[in-house]
Residue, then its C-alpha position, 0 to 999 in steps of 0.5 A: x250543698x247547704x244542709x239543713x238537717x233534723x235527725x231523730x235518733x234511732x231508739x229501740x226499746x232497751x233490751x226487749x227481745x221480740x220472739x224470733x227476731x234474733x233467731x237466725x237459725x234455719x227451719x228444720x230440713x224436714x219441713x222444707x216443703x211444708x206449707x202453712x196457711x196463715x191464721x184467718x182474720x180475728x173477728x174484725x171491725x169497721x174503723x170509725x167512719x168520719x161524719x159527712x161534714x168531715x168527709x166534705x172538709x177532707x175532699x175540699x182540702x185535697x184528701x179525697x184521692x190517692x196520696x201514696x205514690x207506691x199504691x198505684x191505680x192498677x193491680x197486676x194480673x198475670x199472663x199464664x194464669x198467675x193469680x190469687x187462688x184464695x177467695x175474696x180479699x183474704x190475700x190482700x189482708x194477709x199481705x197487709x198483715x205481713x205474711x208475704x215476708x213471714x219469718x216462717x218459711x212454711x207460711x211464705x211458701x203458702x203465700x207464694x202458692x196461694x197469693x201470688x198477685x198480692x205478694x207481687x210474684x206475677x210478671x206484668x200482664x193484663x191489668x184491671x182496676x184497683x179502687x177503694x170500695x169505700x169513699x176515697x176520703x174515708x179511706x185516706x182518713x183511716x190510713x192517716x189514723x193508721x187503722x191499717x196497722x191495727x189487727x182489729x181493723x186490718x181485714x176491713x182496711x184490706x177489703x174496703x181500702x186496698x188502694x189507700x193501703x198500698x195494696x195495688x201492685x203496679x202503677x198506672x199503665x202509661x207510667x209503669x216503665x218510668x216508675x219502675x226505673x226510678x224505683x230501681x235506681x233509688x233502691x240500688x243507690x240505697x243498697x250501694x251506699x249502705x253496703x259500702x259502709x257495712x263492708x268497713x265493719x265486717x257486716x254482710x250486705x243488706x238486701x232490699x225489703x219491699x214492705x219496709x220500703x213501702x212503710x218507709x215511703x209512707x213515713x216520709x210522705x207523712x213527714x213531708x205533708x206535715x213539714x212542721x220540723x218534728x221528726x218523731x219516730x213511729x211507734x215500735x208496734x207499727x214497725x213490727x210484722x212477721x214477728x220481727x221488730x224493725x229499726x228506723x232512721x229518719x233525716x231532713x236535708x235540702x235536696x236529700x238523696x238516699x246517698x246524702x242522707x246515709x252519708x250524714x247518718x254515717x258521720x256519727x261514727x266519730x261519736x261512737x265510743x266502743x269502750x262504752x257503747x251503751x253510754x255512747x249511744x244514750x249520750x250522743x248522736x250515734x244511733x243512725x251509724x250503729x243501725x247502718x252497720x249492725x251485723x244482725x240487721x239483714x234487710x233495709x227499705x227506704x222511702x223519700x218524699x220532698x226533703x225527707x228520707x226514712x229507712x226501715x231495717x230488719x231486724x232492728x239494731x241498737x239493743x241496749x246491751x254492751x254485749x249486743x253492741x260489741x257483737x254487732x258493731x265493729x268500730 
C-alpha cells in the first residue's frame, strides 16, 4: 500500500507534573463507599454569539447541522428506571467537565449513582430526541472555537449545545446496531495492536477510554475537514481532564486504519537510543513509539476520519527525564 504520511511528534511538556497524574496508589479503603458530588459550575458565561450574517454564511457552507459522528441524535433513556437523578443539564455539564472518569473514586461513584444516563451507564432502552437548544450553526461555531473546553463556558455549552458537544449517548435508532458494531470493531483493532506491541516491552495492556476516543475522533474530524497538511497537536490544557494530562499521537496515511497507523508509529523503535533517551526523543522521530509502550500509560482512545488517525493516551508518556524514560520504556 502506498503511504503518504505526515506525523506530528508527540511532545509533552518537559518535566511538568500534573497533580495526581502519576499517582497510581489507590484511595484509602476507609472511604471506598463514599460518594462525593463534583463542584457545581462556577459563574458561567455565554460564548460570543456570531452575527446573523455569520450564521447565514455558516449554514450556506454546510455548518448548520451535526458534524460529529459520535454525537448522534438520540439520547439513551433507560428501561427499568435508569435515569439521571440530578436536576436540569447539570449531569451533562459534569460529563463535559470529565467527572464520569474522575481520578477520584468518590466522584466516579457519585456520577454512577446520580448521572447514569450522561455517563453512558444505561442499557439501550426507550429514546427521546437530543437537540441543540441554540441554532445548530451557533453551536457548531462554538464547538469549532473549542468553547466546550473552557470552564467559563462549559455549563452553557452542555445545556444549550448537547448535540454539538457529543453529549447524546446513542446514534439514530435505525443505525444504532451498525454503529455499535463498527465502533466495537475499531476499538478492538486499536487495543489489539497497541497491546501486542506493549507486550514486547513489559508494559501492561491498555484499556479503552471513551472520553479519549470521543476527543480523538473530533481531532481527526477537524484535521480531515481542514486537510491542509498541517498536523499541529491540540493544546495540552484541552487534553487535561479529571486531573490527568493525556498524550496525543497523530498520523495521516492513505487508507489509514488503526492497525496501519499504529504499525507506522511503532517503526520509530529503530530510532530510539536507550543509552541517551532524552536526546533520542528530542533529536528524532521516536515519540510515537515511546508513547505506545510507556508503562505508566493505562488507557487509550482513538478516532479516525478520512485518512487521519488520532489516539489519546492517559496518563501521558514522554516526560523529559532520563529516569522517566528508563523506568517506562523497555527497549
